[in-house]
MDTraj code that builds the backbone (N, CA, C; nanometers):
import mdtraj as md
import numpy as np

residues = "MET HIS ASP PRO LYS MET GLN HIS MET SER ALA LEU LYS ARG ILE ILE ARG TYR ILE HIS ASP THR ILE ASP PHE GLY LEU HIS LEU TYR PRO SER SER VAL ILE LYS LEU VAL SER TYR THR ASP ALA ASP TRP ALA GLY SER PRO ASP THR ARG GLN SER THR TYR GLY TYR CYS VAL TYR LEU CYS ASP ASN LEU PHE SER TRP SER ALA LYS ARG GLN HIS THR LEU SER ARG SER SER ALA GLU ALA GLU TYR ARG GLY VAL ALA ASN VAL VAL ALA GLU SER CYS TRP ILE ARG ASN LEU LEU LEU GLU LEU HIS CYS LEU VAL ILE THR THR THR LEU VAL TYR CYS ASP ASN VAL SER VAL VAL TYR LEU SER GLY ASN PRO VAL GLN HIS GLN ARG THR LYS HIS ILE GLU ILE ASP ILE HIS PHE VAL ARG GLU LYS VAL ALA HIS GLY GLN VAL ARG VAL LEU HIS VAL PRO SER ARG TYR GLN ILE THR ASP ILE PHE THR LYS GLY LEU PRO LEU GLN LEU PHE THR LYS GLY LEU PRO LEU GLN LEU PHE THR LYS GLY LEU SER".split()
xyz = np.array([
    [-9.6070, 8.1113, 3.3127],
    [-9.6516, 8.0053, 3.2247],
    [-9.5790, 7.8770, 3.2622],
    [-9.6494, 7.7700, 3.2554],
    [-9.5920, 7.6424, 3.2962],
    [-9.5102, 7.5741, 3.1870],
    [-9.5307, 7.6115, 3.0604],
    [-9.4580, 7.5476, 2.9510],
    [-9.4316, 7.6491, 2.8397],
    [-9.3409, 7.7453, 2.8633],
    [-9.3172, 7.8480, 2.7612],
    [-9.2518, 7.7903, 2.6356],
    [-9.2909, 7.8458, 2.5225],
    [-9.2382, 7.8038, 2.3926],
    [-9.1661, 7.9220, 2.3271],
    [-9.1068, 7.8969, 2.2107],
    [-9.0359, 8.0021, 2.1384],
    [-9.1312, 8.1139, 2.0960],
    [-9.2558, 8.0813, 2.0618],
    [-9.3515, 8.1840, 2.0206],
    [-9.3828, 8.2783, 2.1368],
    [-9.3802, 8.2271, 2.2593],
    [-9.4021, 8.3136, 2.3755],
    [-9.2830, 8.4085, 2.3951],
    [-9.1635, 8.3572, 2.3750],
    [-9.0441, 8.4409, 2.3865],
    [-9.0436, 8.5472, 2.2771],
    [-9.0855, 8.5093, 2.1581],
    [-9.0936, 8.6045, 2.0476],
    [-9.1951, 8.7149, 2.0792],
    [-9.3099, 8.6781, 2.1340],
    [-9.4111, 8.7779, 2.1711],
    [-9.3579, 8.8693, 2.2813],
    [-9.2875, 8.8140, 2.3770],
    [-9.2295, 8.8944, 2.4845],
    [-9.1267, 8.9934, 2.4295],
    [-9.0425, 8.9490, 2.3370],
    [-8.9441, 9.0388, 2.2763],
    [-9.0122, 9.1513, 2.1991],
    [-9.1214, 9.1183, 2.1307],
    [-9.1956, 9.2205, 2.0557],
    [-9.2513, 9.3268, 2.1506],
    [-9.3047, 9.2842, 2.2634],
    [-9.3588, 9.3784, 2.3625],
    [-9.2476, 9.4668, 2.4184],
    [-9.1350, 9.4069, 2.4499],
    [-9.0230, 9.4846, 2.5051],
    [-8.9706, 9.5839, 2.4019],
    [-8.9602, 9.5425, 2.2734],
    [-8.9187, 9.6363, 2.1685],
    [-9.0164, 9.7521, 2.1570],
    [-9.1468, 9.7219, 2.1656],
    [-9.2491, 9.8273, 2.1573],
    [-9.2322, 9.9258, 2.2729],
    [-9.2167, 9.8754, 2.3927],
    [-9.1990, 9.9640, 2.5090],
    [-9.0726, 10.0472, 2.4942],
    [-8.9662, 9.9858, 2.4475],
    [-8.8401, 10.0583, 2.4289],
    [-8.8547, 10.1701, 2.3264],
    [-8.9238, 10.1428, 2.2169],
    [-8.9373, 10.2416, 2.1093],
    [-9.0394, 10.3502, 2.1389],
    [-9.1271, 10.3288, 2.2361],
    [-9.2326, 10.4269, 2.2652],
    [-9.2235, 10.4819, 2.4068],
    [-9.1104, 10.4715, 2.4694],
    [-9.0945, 10.5114, 2.6096],
    [-9.1200, 10.6617, 2.6296],
    [-9.0971, 10.7428, 2.5272],
    [-9.1159, 10.8874, 2.5396],
    [-9.2570, 10.9329, 2.5018],
    [-9.3423, 10.8406, 2.4608],
    [-9.4785, 10.8771, 2.4231],
    [-9.5646, 10.8941, 2.5476],
    [-9.6709, 10.9701, 2.5331],
    [-9.7635, 10.9901, 2.6441],
    [-9.8945, 11.0461, 2.5930],
    [-9.9875, 11.0627, 2.6810],
    [-10.1150, 11.1227, 2.6461],
    [-10.1048, 11.2734, 2.6640],
    [-10.1472, 11.3465, 2.5640],
    [-10.1429, 11.4914, 2.5691],
    [-10.2846, 11.5433, 2.5864],
    [-10.3006, 11.6441, 2.6691],
    [-10.4301, 11.7055, 2.6919],
    [-10.4305, 11.8441, 2.6304],
    [-10.5347, 11.8721, 2.5526],
    [-10.5455, 11.9989, 2.4823],
    [-10.6706, 12.0727, 2.5287],
    [-10.6623, 12.2033, 2.5466],
    [-10.7837, 12.2786, 2.5840],
    [-10.8769, 12.2909, 2.4638],
    [-11.0065, 12.3021, 2.4924],
    [-11.1046, 12.3167, 2.3868],
    [-11.2231, 12.3964, 2.4390],
    [-11.2813, 12.4756, 2.3517],
    [-11.3965, 12.5558, 2.3927],
    [-11.5287, 12.4837, 2.3683],
    [-11.5271, 12.3784, 2.2867],
    [-11.6484, 12.3037, 2.2547],
    [-11.6393, 12.1658, 2.3200],
    [-11.7432, 12.1287, 2.3940],
    [-11.7452, 11.9970, 2.4581],
    [-11.8168, 11.9003, 2.3650],
    [-11.7426, 11.8010, 2.3166],
    [-11.8005, 11.6998, 2.2287],
    [-11.7391, 11.5646, 2.2611],
    [-11.8174, 11.4600, 2.2371],
    [-11.7702, 11.3229, 2.2568],
    [-11.7652, 11.2525, 2.1226],
    [-11.6541, 11.1860, 2.0963],
    [-11.6369, 11.1056, 1.9752],
    [-11.5807, 10.9709, 2.0194],
    [-11.6431, 10.8636, 1.9710],
    [-11.6026, 10.7289, 2.0109],
    [-11.5670, 10.6457, 1.8889],
    [-11.4769, 10.5510, 1.9086],
    [-11.4388, 10.4551, 1.8056],
    [-11.4501, 10.3161, 1.8676],
    [-11.4978, 10.2210, 1.7909],
    [-11.5089, 10.0851, 1.8422],
    [-11.4781, 9.9847, 1.7320],
    [-11.4238, 9.8718, 1.7726],
    [-11.3932, 9.7653, 1.6785],
    [-11.3993, 9.6329, 1.7525],
    [-11.4225, 9.5269, 1.6803],
    [-11.4249, 9.3926, 1.7375],
    [-11.3640, 9.2955, 1.6387],
    [-11.2999, 9.1926, 1.6916],
    [-11.2543, 9.0843, 1.6053],
    [-11.3515, 8.9692, 1.6251],
    [-11.3988, 8.9146, 1.5188],
    [-11.4985, 8.8091, 1.5279],
    [-11.4298, 8.6759, 1.5520],
    [-11.4671, 8.6099, 1.6627],
    [-11.4167, 8.4772, 1.6987],
    [-11.2645, 8.4737, 1.6979],
    [-11.2035, 8.5778, 1.7521],
    [-11.0586, 8.5906, 1.7470],
    [-10.9826, 8.4977, 1.8387],
    [-11.0450, 8.4497, 1.9445],
    [-10.9771, 8.3587, 2.0356],
    [-10.9733, 8.2191, 1.9750],
    [-10.8551, 8.1636, 1.9513],
    [-10.8488, 8.0319, 1.8879],
    [-10.9011, 7.9196, 1.9771],
    [-10.9008, 7.9404, 2.1078],
    [-10.9452, 7.8353, 2.1996],
    [-11.0965, 7.8373, 2.2223],
    [-11.1522, 7.9550, 2.2511],
    [-11.2940, 7.9639, 2.2863],
    [-11.3801, 8.0218, 2.1750],
    [-11.3187, 8.0814, 2.0742],
    [-11.3873, 8.1494, 1.9643],
    [-11.4705, 8.2685, 2.0122],
    [-11.4348, 8.3247, 2.1265],
    [-11.4984, 8.4471, 2.1718],
    [-11.4355, 8.5654, 2.0991],
    [-11.5129, 8.6700, 2.0848],
    [-11.4658, 8.7903, 2.0169],
    [-11.4108, 8.8882, 2.1202],
    [-11.3199, 8.9715, 2.0762],
    [-11.2660, 9.0781, 2.1593],
    [-11.3109, 9.2104, 2.0998],
    [-11.3560, 9.3016, 2.1855],
    [-11.3927, 9.4339, 2.1378],
    [-11.3074, 9.5367, 2.2089],
    [-11.2902, 9.6488, 2.1439],
    [-11.2167, 9.7589, 2.2037],
    [-11.2812, 9.8891, 2.1653],
    [-11.2671, 9.9868, 2.2517],
    [-11.3195, 10.1191, 2.2188],
    [-11.2335, 10.2251, 2.2832],
    [-11.2451, 10.3447, 2.2294],
    [-11.1850, 10.4615, 2.2920],
    [-11.2815, 10.5782, 2.2743],
    [-11.2868, 10.6625, 2.3748],
    [-11.3773, 10.7762, 2.3753],
    [-11.2934, 10.9020, 2.3923],
    [-11.3154, 10.9976, 2.3041],
    [-11.2472, 11.1260, 2.3109],
    [-11.3426, 11.2310, 2.3650],
    [-11.2967, 11.3083, 2.4597],
    [-11.3666, 11.4270, 2.5064],
    [-11.2922, 11.5433, 2.4447],
    [-11.3555, 11.6118, 2.3526],
    [-11.2899, 11.7126, 2.2675],
    [-11.1802, 11.6421, 2.1899],
    [-11.0558, 11.6839, 2.2012],
    [-10.9456, 11.6173, 2.1313],
    [-10.8630, 11.5302, 2.2247],
    [-10.9149, 11.5033, 2.3436],
    [-10.8394, 11.4307, 2.4454],
    [-10.8953, 11.2899, 2.4645],
    [-10.8057, 11.1929, 2.4643],
    [-10.8467, 11.0567, 2.4927],
    [-10.8940, 11.0516, 2.6374],
    [-11.0185, 11.0108, 2.6582],
    [-11.0808, 11.0182, 2.7897],
    [-11.1041, 10.8811, 2.8510],
    [-11.1408, 10.7840, 2.7689],
    [-11.1717, 10.6505, 2.8189],
    [-11.1392, 10.5489, 2.7116],
    [-11.0912, 10.4321, 2.7532],
    [-11.0632, 10.3263, 2.6573],
    [-11.0740, 10.1918, 2.7278],
    [-11.0995, 10.0898, 2.6492],
    [-11.1140, 9.9561, 2.7046],
    [-11.0969, 9.8528, 2.5949],
    [-11.0513, 9.7365, 2.6333],
    [-11.0464, 9.6199, 2.5440],
    [-11.0810, 9.4988, 2.6294],
    [-11.1839, 9.4268, 2.5886],
    [-11.2302, 9.3119, 2.6666],
    [-11.2770, 9.2014, 2.5734],
    [-11.2743, 9.0819, 2.6267],
    [-11.3305, 8.9690, 2.5549],
    [-11.4802, 8.9654, 2.5832],
    [-11.5599, 8.9428, 2.4796],
    [-11.7047, 8.9350, 2.4974],
    [-11.7407, 8.8066, 2.5708],
    [-11.8440, 8.8147, 2.6534],
    [-11.8815, 8.7010, 2.7376],
    [-11.9503, 8.5896, 2.6598],
    [-12.0218, 8.6264, 2.5544],
    [-12.0939, 8.5264, 2.4774],
    [-12.0348, 8.5156, 2.3372],
    [-12.0601, 8.4033, 2.2737],
    [-12.0117, 8.3829, 2.1380],
    [-12.0982, 8.4608, 2.0397],
    [-12.0348, 8.5162, 1.9409],
    [-12.1064, 8.5894, 1.8363],
    [-12.1197, 8.5003, 1.7141],
    [-12.2359, 8.5044, 1.6522],
    [-12.2611, 8.4194, 1.5366],
    [-12.2225, 8.4857, 1.4059],
    [-12.1862, 8.6135, 1.4099],
    [-12.1422, 8.6832, 1.2890],
    [-12.0517, 8.7990, 1.3297],
    [-11.9804, 8.8518, 1.2315],
    [-11.8943, 8.9667, 1.2611],
    [-11.9783, 9.0890, 1.2948],
    [-12.0943, 9.1024, 1.2310],
    [-12.1824, 9.2156, 1.2611],
    [-12.2312, 9.2087, 1.4063],
    [-12.2612, 9.0898, 1.4527],
    [-12.3047, 9.0744, 1.5923],
    [-12.1936, 9.1131, 1.6887],
    [-12.0721, 9.0680, 1.6628],
    [-11.9591, 9.1039, 1.7493],
    [-11.9367, 9.2549, 1.7488],
    [-11.9429, 9.3158, 1.6311],
    [-11.9249, 9.4608, 1.6200],
    [-12.0386, 9.5358, 1.6894],
    [-12.1617, 9.4858, 1.6752],
    [-12.2759, 9.5552, 1.7354],
    [-12.2679, 9.5510, 1.8867],
    [-12.2215, 9.4411, 1.9425],
    [-12.2025, 9.4348, 2.0875],
    [-12.0975, 9.5353, 2.1315],
    [-11.9932, 9.5524, 2.0498],
    [-11.8931, 9.6537, 2.0802],
    [-11.9519, 9.7935, 2.0757],
    [-12.0380, 9.8203, 1.9762],
    [-12.1045, 9.9504, 1.9660],
    [-12.1922, 9.9735, 2.0885],
    [-12.2689, 9.8718, 2.1294],
    [-12.3557, 9.8865, 2.2463],
    [-12.2734, 9.9193, 2.3705],
    [-12.1559, 9.8593, 2.3848],
    [-12.0711, 9.8872, 2.5012],
    [-12.0158, 10.0292, 2.4989],
    [-11.9722, 10.0765, 2.3824],
    [-11.9185, 10.2128, 2.3772],
    [-12.0308, 10.3155, 2.3905],
    [-12.1514, 10.2836, 2.3441],
    [-12.2647, 10.3743, 2.3632],
    [-12.2982, 10.3839, 2.5122],
    [-12.2948, 10.2713, 2.5824],
    [-12.3195, 10.2735, 2.7273],
    [-12.2132, 10.3571, 2.7985],
    [-12.0881, 10.3415, 2.7595],
    [-11.9795, 10.4211, 2.8195],
    [-11.9978, 10.5693, 2.7892],
    [-12.0354, 10.6005, 2.6663],
    [-12.0562, 10.7398, 2.6278],
    [-12.1720, 10.8018, 2.7052],
    [-12.2780, 10.7252, 2.7260],
    [-12.3909, 10.7763, 2.8055],
    [-12.3480, 10.8015, 2.9495],
    [-12.2674, 10.7136, 3.0042],
    [-12.2165, 10.7332, 3.1404],
    [-12.1323, 10.8605, 3.1482],
    [-12.0472, 10.8821, 3.0489],
    [-11.9629, 11.0025, 3.0470],
    [-12.0491, 11.1269, 3.0331],
    [-12.1506, 11.1224, 2.9480],
    [-12.2422, 11.2370, 2.9331],
    [-12.3084, 11.2695, 3.0660],
    [-12.3536, 11.1669, 3.1382],
    [-12.4168, 11.1898, 3.2685],
    [-12.3173, 11.2440, 3.3708],
    [-12.1950, 11.1935, 3.3674],
    [-12.0914, 11.2448, 3.4574],
    [-12.0652, 11.3928, 3.4299],
    [-12.0522, 11.4275, 3.3032],
    [-12.0290, 11.5677, 3.2672],
    [-12.1485, 11.6549, 3.3053],
    [-12.2692, 11.6027, 3.2935],
    [-12.3883, 11.6767, 3.3345],
    [-12.3853, 11.7055, 3.4844],
    [-12.3450, 11.6079, 3.5649],
    [-12.3327, 11.6281, 3.7094],
    [-12.2244, 11.7305, 3.7429],
    [-12.1245, 11.7412, 3.6560],
    [-12.0177, 11.8395, 3.6752],
    [-12.0522, 11.9740, 3.6104],
    [-12.1774, 11.9882, 3.5658],
    [-12.2288, 12.1111, 3.5031],
    [-12.1568, 12.1445, 3.3727],
    [-12.1181, 12.0408, 3.2981],
    [-12.0589, 12.0560, 3.1649],
    [-12.1504, 11.9833, 3.0669],
    [-12.2508, 12.0524, 3.0209],
    [-12.3504, 11.9919, 2.9341],
    [-12.2933, 11.9646, 2.7951],
    [-12.3093, 11.8418, 2.7481],
    [-12.2705, 11.8044, 2.6124],
    [-12.3956, 11.8185, 2.5257],
    [-12.3994, 11.9226, 2.4437],
    [-12.5198, 11.9478, 2.3639],
    [-12.5116, 11.8835, 2.2259],
    [-12.3931, 11.8437, 2.1846],
    [-12.3785, 11.7815, 2.0531],
    [-12.4020, 11.6312, 2.0634],
    [-12.4352, 11.5718, 1.9524],
    [-12.4553, 11.4271, 1.9444],
    [-12.3212, 11.3568, 1.9552],
    [-12.3168, 11.2482, 2.0312],
    [-12.1958, 11.1671, 2.0395],
    [-12.1816, 11.0879, 1.9104],
    [-12.0683, 11.1011, 1.8459],
    [-12.0406, 11.0271, 1.7226],
    [-11.9686, 10.8977, 1.7579],
    [-12.0203, 10.7864, 1.7079],
    [-11.9595, 10.6558, 1.7299],
    [-11.9162, 10.6032, 1.5941],
    [-11.7865, 10.5813, 1.5775],
    [-11.7323, 10.5331, 1.4505],
    [-11.7059, 10.3828, 1.4579],
    [-11.7537, 10.3130, 1.3559],
    [-11.7404, 10.1681, 1.3462],
    [-11.7058, 10.1344, 1.2014],
    [-11.6252, 10.0312, 1.1792],
    [-11.5864, 9.9983, 1.0417],
    [-11.6735, 9.8913, 0.9774],
    [-11.7865, 9.8575, 1.0395],
    [-11.8778, 9.7576, 0.9854],
    [-12.0038, 9.8271, 0.9348],
    [-12.0273, 9.8235, 0.8043],
    [-12.1406, 9.8930, 0.7428],
    [-12.2741, 9.8356, 0.7925],
    [-12.2822, 9.7051, 0.8126],
    [-12.4064, 9.6438, 0.8605],
    [-12.4478, 9.6996, 0.9954],
    [-12.3520, 9.7229, 1.0824],
    [-12.3807, 9.7780, 1.2148],
    [-12.4342, 9.9199, 1.2027],
    [-12.3778, 9.9977, 1.1127],
    [-12.4250, 10.1347, 1.0923],
    [-12.5708, 10.1334, 1.0471],
    [-12.6050, 10.0458, 0.9527],
    [-12.7435, 10.0365, 0.9055],
    [-12.8377, 9.9858, 1.0144],
    [-12.7943, 9.8866, 1.0902],
    [-12.8787, 9.8324, 1.1970],
    [-12.9091, 9.9358, 1.3045],
    [-12.8154, 10.0236, 1.3313],
    [-12.8347, 10.1210, 1.4388],
    [-12.9431, 10.2239, 1.4058],
    [-12.9670, 10.2486, 1.2793],
    [-13.0659, 10.3483, 1.2415],
    [-13.1924, 10.2920, 1.1819],
    [-13.1967, 10.1626, 1.1554],
    [-13.3119, 10.1005, 1.0913],
    [-13.4082, 10.0472, 1.1980],
    [-13.5283, 10.1017, 1.2082],
    [-13.6206, 10.0578, 1.3126],
    [-13.6872, 9.9231, 1.2862],
    [-13.6640, 9.8631, 1.1709],
    [-13.7257, 9.7351, 1.1384],
    [-13.6471, 9.6230, 1.2053],
    [-13.7173, 9.5383, 1.2796],
    [-13.6532, 9.4244, 1.3454],
    [-13.6416, 9.3091, 1.2461],
    [-13.5224, 9.2614, 1.2239],
    [-13.5012, 9.1517, 1.1309],
    [-13.4931, 9.0194, 1.2064],
    [-13.5263, 8.9132, 1.1394],
    [-13.5247, 8.7802, 1.2003],
    [-13.3845, 8.7443, 1.2484],
    [-13.2827, 8.7880, 1.1766],
    [-13.1456, 8.7499, 1.2098],
    [-13.0885, 8.8269, 1.3289],
    [-13.1594, 8.9258, 1.3798],
    [-13.1049, 9.0068, 1.4893],
    [-13.1752, 8.9843, 1.6221],
    [-13.2629, 8.8848, 1.6306],
    [-13.3378, 8.8641, 1.7541],
    [-13.2477, 8.8277, 1.8721],
    [-13.1370, 8.7606, 1.8490],
    [-13.0502, 8.7184, 1.9577],
    [-12.9691, 8.8340, 2.0168],
    [-12.9648, 8.9485, 1.9502],
    [-12.8981, 9.0667, 2.0069],
    [-12.9980, 9.1803, 2.0217],
    [-13.1231, 9.1443, 2.0467],
    [-13.2324, 9.2400, 2.0479],
    [-13.2142, 9.3504, 2.1518],
    [-13.1663, 9.3184, 2.2698],
    [-13.1515, 9.4198, 2.3748],
    [-13.0481, 9.5237, 2.3348],
    [-12.9343, 9.4794, 2.2827],
    [-12.8320, 9.5741, 2.2367],
    [-12.8865, 9.6635, 2.1258],
    [-12.9625, 9.6047, 2.0335],
    [-13.0168, 9.6820, 1.9218],
    [-13.1146, 9.7879, 1.9719],
    [-13.2044, 9.7492, 2.0620],
    [-13.3017, 9.8460, 2.1140],
    [-13.2329, 9.9571, 2.1932],
    [-13.1302, 9.9214, 2.2695],
    [-13.0569, 10.0205, 2.3476],
    [-12.9915, 10.1248, 2.2569],
    [-12.9202, 10.0795, 2.1566],
    [-12.8509, 10.1721, 2.0665],
    [-12.9514, 10.2529, 1.9851],
    [-13.0540, 10.1877, 1.9329],
    [-13.1546, 10.2594, 1.8532],
    [-13.2261, 10.3667, 1.9348],
    [-13.2514, 10.3388, 2.0622],
    [-13.3157, 10.4390, 2.1478],
    [-13.2275, 10.5628, 2.1608],
    [-13.0983, 10.5429, 2.1804],
    [-13.0051, 10.6561, 2.1921],
    [-12.9942, 10.7305, 2.0594],
    [-12.9987, 10.6579, 1.9477],
    [-12.9951, 10.7216, 1.8159],
    [-13.1238, 10.8019, 1.7938],
    [-13.2382, 10.7438, 1.8308],
    [-13.3667, 10.8112, 1.8112],
    [-13.3775, 10.9390, 1.8948],
    [-13.3182, 10.9393, 2.0141],
    [-13.3210, 11.0582, 2.0999],
    [-13.2152, 11.1618, 2.0601],
    [-13.1332, 11.1289, 1.9611],
    [-13.0331, 11.2238, 1.9141],
    [-12.9093, 11.2323, 2.0012],
    [-12.8926, 11.1388, 2.0937],
    [-12.7737, 11.1394, 2.1794],
    [-12.6533, 11.0774, 2.1100],
    [-12.6794, 10.9836, 2.0190],
    [-12.5725, 10.9073, 1.9541],
    [-12.6000, 10.9006, 1.8044],
    [-12.4934, 10.8982, 1.7286],
    [-12.5013, 10.8754, 1.5843],
    [-12.3892, 10.7789, 1.5475],
    [-12.4261, 10.6663, 1.4889],
    [-12.3275, 10.5648, 1.4508],
    [-12.2896, 10.5880, 1.3052],
    [-12.1607, 10.6054, 1.2811],
    [-12.1096, 10.6361, 1.1476],
    [-12.0036, 10.5346, 1.1068],
    [-11.9862, 10.5225, 0.9767],
    [-11.8847, 10.4321, 0.9232],
    [-11.7505, 10.5039, 0.9150],
    [-11.6459, 10.4321, 0.9494],
    [-11.5097, 10.4807, 0.9313],
    [-11.4346, 10.3730, 0.8532],
    [-11.3611, 10.4095, 0.7500],
    [-11.2841, 10.3088, 0.6754],
    [-11.1851, 10.2376, 0.7674],
    [-11.1605, 10.1127, 0.7389],
    [-11.0743, 10.0310, 0.8249],
    [-10.9351, 10.0908, 0.8424],
    [-10.8849, 10.1594, 0.7400],
    [-10.7497, 10.2155, 0.7526],
    [-10.7432, 10.3293, 0.8542],
    [-10.8595, 10.3878, 0.8893],
    [-10.8642, 10.4930, 0.9907],
    [-10.9255, 10.4441, 1.1211],
    [-10.9444, 10.3142, 1.1338],
    [-11.0049, 10.2595, 1.2544],
    [-10.8966, 10.2492, 1.3613],
    [-10.8930, 10.3467, 1.4498],
    [-10.7836, 10.3542, 1.5465],
    [-10.7957, 10.2509, 1.6570],
    [-10.9110, 10.1889, 1.6739],
    [-10.9241, 10.0881, 1.7789],
    [-10.8791, 9.9499, 1.7328],
    [-10.8311, 9.9372, 1.6097],
    [-10.7707, 9.8110, 1.5667],
    [-10.6570, 9.7704, 1.6595],
    [-10.5933, 9.8670, 1.7194],
    [-10.4810, 9.8402, 1.8086],
    [-10.5253, 9.7581, 1.9302],
    [-10.6554, 9.7618, 1.9642],
    [-10.7069, 9.6846, 2.0766],
    [-10.7418, 9.5412, 2.0397],
    [-10.7669, 9.5139, 1.9137],
    [-10.8197, 9.3835, 1.8750],
    [-10.7282, 9.3033, 1.7839],
    [-10.6268, 9.3660, 1.7275],
    [-10.5391, 9.2968, 1.6336],
    [-10.3951, 9.3407, 1.6559],
    [-10.3031, 9.2580, 1.6129],
    [-10.1643, 9.2986, 1.6115],
    [-10.1410, 9.3974, 1.4988],
    [-10.0566, 9.4946, 1.5220],
    [-10.0299, 9.5937, 1.4182],
    [-9.9362, 9.5381, 1.3128],
    [-9.9646, 9.5618, 1.1851],
    [-9.8670, 9.5270, 1.0817],
    [-9.7417, 9.6122, 1.0983],
    [-9.6294, 9.5598, 1.0610],
    [-9.5024, 9.6291, 1.0782],
    [-9.5020, 9.7666, 1.0109],
    [-9.5635, 9.7771, 0.8912],
    [-9.5631, 9.9034, 0.8188],
    [-9.6333, 10.0131, 0.8989],
    [-9.7483, 9.9809, 0.9596],
    [-9.8203, 10.0809, 1.0378],
    [-9.7458, 10.1142, 1.1664],
    [-9.6841, 10.0138, 1.2259],
    [-9.6114, 10.0378, 1.3493],
    [-9.4929, 10.1303, 1.3265],
    [-9.4159, 10.1052, 1.2202],
    [-9.2976, 10.1876, 1.1955],
    [-9.3349, 10.3282, 1.1504],
    [-9.4494, 10.3418, 1.0790],
    [-9.4950, 10.4753, 1.0401],
    [-9.5532, 10.5506, 1.1589],
    [-9.6012, 10.4764, 1.2594],
    [-9.6596, 10.5409, 1.3766],
    [-9.7984, 10.5963, 1.3527],
    [-9.8631, 10.5605, 1.2391],
    [-9.9937, 10.6165, 1.2067],
    [-10.0993, 10.5866, 1.3122],
    [-10.1176, 10.4608, 1.3569],
    [-10.2220, 10.4367, 1.4567],
    [-10.1962, 10.5123, 1.5859],
    [-10.0709, 10.5234, 1.6257],
    [-10.0414, 10.5940, 1.7499],
    [-10.0705, 10.7424, 1.7363],
    [-10.0401, 10.8012, 1.6199],
    [-10.0733, 10.9419, 1.5985],
    [-10.2235, 10.9623, 1.6027],
    [-10.2990, 10.8751, 1.5373],
    [-10.4437, 10.8851, 1.5395],
    [-10.4977, 10.8622, 1.6801],
    [-10.4375, 10.7670, 1.7510],
    [-10.4838, 10.7313, 1.8840],
    [-10.4643, 10.8483, 1.9809],
    [-10.3538, 10.9207, 1.9663],
    [-10.3283, 11.0307, 2.0588],
    [-10.3954, 11.1603, 2.0162],
    [-10.4306, 11.1740, 1.8888],
    [-10.4898, 11.2997, 1.8418],
    [-10.6298, 11.2819, 1.7859],
    [-10.6742, 11.1606, 1.7612],
    [-10.8045, 11.1386, 1.6995],
    [-10.7993, 11.1752, 1.5512],
    [-10.9126, 11.1693, 1.4875],
    [-10.9182, 11.2012, 1.3447],
    [-10.9397, 11.3476, 1.3184],
    [-10.9762, 11.4236, 1.4207],
    [-11.0063, 11.5653, 1.3973],
    [-10.8842, 11.6515, 1.3896],
])
top = md.Topology()
chain = top.add_chain()
for i, resn in enumerate(residues, 1):
    res = top.add_residue(resn, chain, resSeq=i)
    for name in ("N", "CA", "C"):
        top.add_atom(name, md.element.get_by_symbol(name[0]), res)
traj = md.Trajectory(xyz[None], top)
């Protein structure tokens, strides 16, 4: 950085404290007899103070094992929180479909529906409602993509309360209480099941 400030030093110290306190943590892999995919996604609406772009994050579990995760800034501006969340859902559905196809090529058929958890109720309703609304025309491709996967029974979008939304760690800073309790990290490494 060309002009570091005290807030940058404070953020750096916070990161170093986090690494120091979690140095013994890791990803654990557990055997399972049932092959299932469960995904979580979240987005912050207009979270970037400079560009007002939203950031989305997701994680995909294969059985009880964290298999894939990502956090990225969305390329286009979202006009509502539901739009930002729906774009995040469309991205995790695309990732889940890719994983299903990969497992199919490896002769591991996923016969159960992929569950996608989102903390936005509007997104859950939009994913299953076949009626096109005037307010959703600008995200029409994402809506049709997700609805097609829902209609074919490959995906089911469900609501998860915000306190159990484990992908908040990708889009927001953790409150001190949750960090010291370790709740998001426990959920992140073990899922909700």
